[in-house]
Residue, then its C-alpha position, 0 to 999 in steps of 0.5 A: x499500500x503506497x504511502x504518501x506524506x509531503x508538507x504545503x504551504x495554505x495559500x489560500x487568503x482566507x485559509x481552510x476555512x468552510x467552503x474550501x475545507x467543504x471542496x477539500x473533502x470532496x476531491x479527499x472523497x473521489x479517492x480509494x486511500x484514507x487521507x490525513x492533513x498534521x498541524x502542530x502534532x494532531x493529526x485529523x482525518x482529510x475527509x472529515x469537515x469538522x476535523x478540517x475546520x479545527x484545525x483552524x489554518x490559515x493563509x502562510x500555514x503549513x501542514x503535512x498531507x499524508x495519503x494513504x491508499x491505491x490512489x494516493x498518488x493521484x489524491x495527493x496530486x490533486x490535494x496539493x495543487x487545490x491547497x497551494x491555490x492562491x485564489x480570494x474565491x473558490x468557484x463553483x464548477x472548480x477543475x478540483x470537484 
């Protein structure tokens, strides 16, 4: 089973607030793998919006993305691209969803 870990900087000016967190969960759920985010030693399930919001991820924060499973490579790439986009608002029809 493939496992990928990588540090990612949140670039969205508003961080990972409600709408981007929901989109993050949608992206993660498209793949057959486990997704976790780690910040300051706290690891949360990346497929749970409540857990993601509990991390309080703001612009410029570094997080560790951990994915494990059959689709780990594809999931890691899609999530990394999503977190590193520098847009004020995520628009409907986003290519990640």
